[in-house]
C-alpha positions as CSV (number, residue, x, y, z in Angstrom):
1,X,-36.5,56.8,-8.2
2,X,-35.8,60.2,-6.3
3,X,-37.4,63.2,-8.0
4,X,-36.2,66.7,-7.2
5,X,-39.0,67.5,-4.8
6,X,-39.7,64.2,-3.0
7,X,-36.1,63.0,-2.8
8,X,-35.5,59.1,-1.8
9,X,-37.9,57.1,0.5
10,X,-37.3,53.5,0.6
11,X,-33.6,52.2,-0.4
12,X,-32.4,48.9,-0.3
13,X,-28.6,47.9,0.3
14,X,-27.7,44.2,-0.8
15,X,-24.4,42.5,-0.1
16,X,-22.9,39.4,-1.7
17,X,-19.6,37.5,-1.6
18,X,-18.5,34.2,-2.4
19,X,-17.7,31.7,0.5
20,X,-14.2,31.1,1.5
21,X,-12.3,28.3,0.3
22,X,-12.8,24.8,1.6
23,X,-11.0,24.1,4.9
24,X,-10.4,28.3,5.4
25,X,-12.0,30.1,8.0
26,X,-15.5,31.7,7.2
27,X,-15.6,35.2,5.5
28,X,-18.0,37.0,7.7
29,X,-18.9,40.6,6.1
30,X,-21.3,42.8,7.9
31,X,-23.7,45.7,6.3
32,X,-23.8,48.4,8.9
33,X,-25.7,51.7,8.9
34,X,-24.9,54.8,11.2
35,X,-27.2,57.8,11.7
36,X,-26.2,61.3,12.5
37,X,-28.1,64.4,13.9
38,X,-27.4,67.9,12.6
39,X,-25.7,68.7,15.7
40,X,-22.9,66.1,15.2
41,X,-23.1,65.0,11.3
42,X,-19.4,63.4,11.3
43,X,-19.0,62.5,15.0
44,X,-20.3,59.5,16.9
45,X,-23.3,57.8,15.4
46,X,-26.5,58.6,17.2
47,X,-27.3,54.9,16.9
48,X,-26.0,52.1,14.8
49,X,-27.8,49.4,12.8
50,X,-25.7,45.8,12.5
51,X,-25.7,42.1,13.1
52,X,-29.4,41.3,12.8
53,X,-30.7,44.3,14.4
54,X,-33.0,47.4,13.3
55,X,-33.2,51.1,14.4
56,X,-35.1,52.0,17.3
57,X,-38.0,53.5,15.3
58,X,-38.2,50.4,12.7
59,X,-36.7,52.6,9.7
60,X,-33.6,50.9,9.4
61,X,-33.7,47.0,9.5
62,X,-31.1,44.4,8.6
63,X,-33.3,42.0,6.9
64,X,-30.6,39.3,6.1
65,X,-27.5,38.4,7.8
66,X,-25.0,35.9,6.6
67,X,-22.0,34.6,8.3
68,X,-20.6,32.5,5.6
69,X,-21.4,34.2,2.0
70,X,-23.1,30.7,1.4
71,X,-26.6,30.5,-0.4
72,X,-28.3,32.1,-3.4
73,X,-28.9,35.5,-3.9
74,X,-27.8,38.3,-1.8
75,X,-26.1,37.4,1.8
76,X,-27.0,40.3,3.7
77,X,-29.9,42.8,2.9
78,X,-30.5,46.3,4.4
79,X,-33.9,48.5,4.1
80,X,-33.7,52.0,4.8
81,X,-37.1,53.9,5.2
82,X,-35.5,57.5,4.9
83,X,-38.8,59.1,4.3
84,X,-39.9,57.9,8.0
85,X,-36.8,58.8,9.5
86,X,-37.1,61.8,12.5
87,X,-36.4,65.1,11.5
88,X,-33.4,65.0,14.1
89,X,-31.4,62.8,11.5
90,X,-29.8,64.6,8.6
91,X,-27.1,61.8,7.8
92,X,-27.2,58.3,7.1
93,X,-24.1,56.5,6.1
94,X,-23.8,52.6,4.9
95,X,-20.9,50.5,5.3
96,X,-19.3,47.2,5.2
97,X,-16.9,45.6,7.7
98,X,-15.3,42.2,8.0
99,X,-15.3,40.4,11.2
100,X,-11.7,39.8,12.1
101,X,-12.1,36.4,14.1
102,X,-9.5,34.6,12.2
103,X,-6.7,37.3,11.8
104,X,-6.8,40.3,9.5
105,X,-8.7,39.8,6.6
106,X,-9.2,42.6,3.9
107,X,-11.7,43.2,1.0
108,X,-8.8,41.5,-1.4
109,X,-8.8,38.5,0.5
110,X,-12.6,37.9,0.2
111,X,-13.5,36.2,-3.3
112,X,-16.3,38.4,-5.2
113,X,-17.7,41.1,-2.7
114,X,-20.3,43.1,-4.4
115,X,-22.8,45.7,-3.0
116,X,-25.8,47.3,-4.8
117,X,-27.9,49.8,-3.7
118,X,-31.4,50.5,-5.0
119,X,-34.6,52.2,-4.6
120,X,-37.4,50.5,-6.0
121,X,-36.0,49.0,-9.4
122,X,-33.8,52.0,-9.9
123,X,-30.0,51.1,-9.3
124,X,-28.4,53.9,-7.5
125,X,-24.9,52.5,-7.3
126,X,-23.0,49.2,-7.3
127,X,-19.5,48.5,-6.0
128,X,-16.8,45.9,-6.6
129,X,-14.3,46.6,-3.6
130,X,-11.7,46.6,-6.4
131,X,-10.3,49.8,-5.4
132,X,-10.5,48.9,-1.7
133,X,-8.3,45.7,-1.7
134,X,-6.2,46.7,1.3
135,X,-9.3,47.8,3.5
136,X,-10.8,45.7,6.4
137,X,-14.1,48.0,6.4
138,X,-15.5,50.7,4.3
139,X,-18.3,53.2,3.8
140,X,-20.2,53.1,0.6
141,X,-23.1,55.3,0.5
142,X,-24.0,58.3,1.9
143,X,-27.8,59.6,2.5
144,X,-28.4,63.4,3.4
145,X,-31.3,65.4,4.3
146,X,-31.6,68.3,2.1
147,X,-32.9,71.6,3.9
148,X,-36.4,71.1,2.5
149,X,-36.6,67.3,4.1
150,X,-35.8,65.7,1.1
151,X,-33.1,62.6,1.1
152,X,-30.5,62.5,-1.5
153,X,-27.8,59.9,-2.2
154,X,-24.1,60.1,-2.7
155,X,-21.7,57.7,-3.3
156,X,-19.0,57.7,-0.7
157,X,-16.4,55.1,-1.0
158,X,-13.9,55.3,1.9
159,X,-11.5,52.5,3.0
160,X,-10.6,52.1,6.8
161,X,-7.4,49.7,7.1
162,X,-6.7,47.7,10.1
163,X,-10.0,48.3,12.1
164,X,-12.6,45.7,13.5
165,X,-16.3,46.1,13.0
166,X,-16.7,47.7,16.6
167,X,-14.2,50.4,16.0
168,X,-15.6,50.9,12.3
169,X,-19.0,51.6,13.6
170,X,-17.6,54.3,16.1
171,X,-15.6,55.9,13.4
172,X,-18.0,55.9,10.4
173,X,-18.7,59.3,10.6
174,X,-15.1,60.1,9.9
175,X,-16.0,59.4,6.3
C-alpha cells in the first residue's frame, strides 16, 4: 500500500461484466489508460493504452482483453507501473468505454459491470457503475504525481454520454 513517502508503485485495474443474453450482440467493454504531461494535464493524452496495447516504455500494459465478458475471473486487466513512468508524466487516467458496434449501449445495458483497483493486496477502490447507467464511457481512477515524485490515487468517476471508444480516448482528460 502507498505510504506518505513512497506513494504507489505497481497498480492493477480489473474489469468484469457478464456476457450479453443469448442471441444478443456481444457487449465489448474496454479498459483504457491515458497519460498526461505537466504541460497539458487536462488536454489531449500524450499516449493512450487500449485494445491489447501497451505504453511505448512498457510501464502500462493491457494484460487481458475480452470482447464478450465470457470466462472465469476478470475479463480485462491492466497493470500500471507508476514508479517506472518517466518524469514528464504527471497524471494518468483509467477509464472504461463500451464499443458501440451494435447501436448505443450504456452501462445500464450491460449486466453486472464491476471494476477493482488494487496495489499488491490492498484494494484502492471498486465500482459497480450503478450511478453511470446512462453513460457509454467513464473515467474511474486518477493517478497523479506529487511534487516530490510519489504517485497518489484519487477516485474520479465521470461519465460520458453518447461517445464511442475513440472519442473517449481523446476526451478523457476533460474529467
